[in-house]
N, C-alpha and C positions, 0 to 999 in steps of 0.2 A: 600612480593609482591604476589598478588593474580593473578590467571590465568584469562584472559579476556574470557568472554562468548560471542561468536559472532554468529549472525544469518545473513541470506541473505534476503534482501528485496524481497518480493513476487511480486513486480511490476517491479523493474529495476535490481535486482540481486545484488545490492551493499551491501557489508557487513556492519553491524552495531553492536554496543556493547549493551548488556543488563545485567546490574548488575555485581558485587555489586557496588553500588553508582553511576552507569552511566546507564541511560535508554534512549537510542537514538531511540528506536522503538515505533511505534504507532499502536494500534489495531483499525481496523474498524470492529467492531463486526457484523454489518449488512452485510458485505461482507465476513466475516470470513477471513480477510486479515491483514497481518502484513506489515507495511511500514517502511522504513528508514526515518529519520527526513527530509531530503531534499524532498523526494516524498510526504510526508505528508504536509509539509509547502508550497511547491511550487504549489500544486494542490488544494489549498483551495477553488478555484472558480469552480472546476470541473477538471476531469482528461484530461489532454492535449491529443489531437488526437493521438500523437505517442505512447501513452500508451493503446489505445483502444484494440488492439489485445491481449496484455497481460492480461488486465482486463477481456475481454470477455472469454478467455481460462480458467482463474481462476474461473469465475462464472459458466461456463459450468461444470468444474471438480467438483464443489461443489453442483451443481444442483440448483443454485440460479438464478432466473430470472433476465434478464437485467432491470435495473432501467429506469425510464423515464428520458430523457435528460433534461438538464436545459436550460435556456434562451440563452446560448451561443451554444447550440447544443452538449454539452459535458455531459458525465456521472457525476453525482454529487459525491463529495467526501463523 
């Protein structure tokens, strides 16, 4: 039995497992951001408004400019 390797989602804080043989995290390289599978899959059409503050804090901490909002008025994934 191997030890689970767990990380916290950088958007919602939910823990997710990464390796061996389980890869539940998703990297958004353009945001330098790692997301759990639910945050990645449920925000396919842009980040829901309740995630804006967390995303903006992350972008500011990395020195990444805020992206242009999509047609829904949300930040694109």
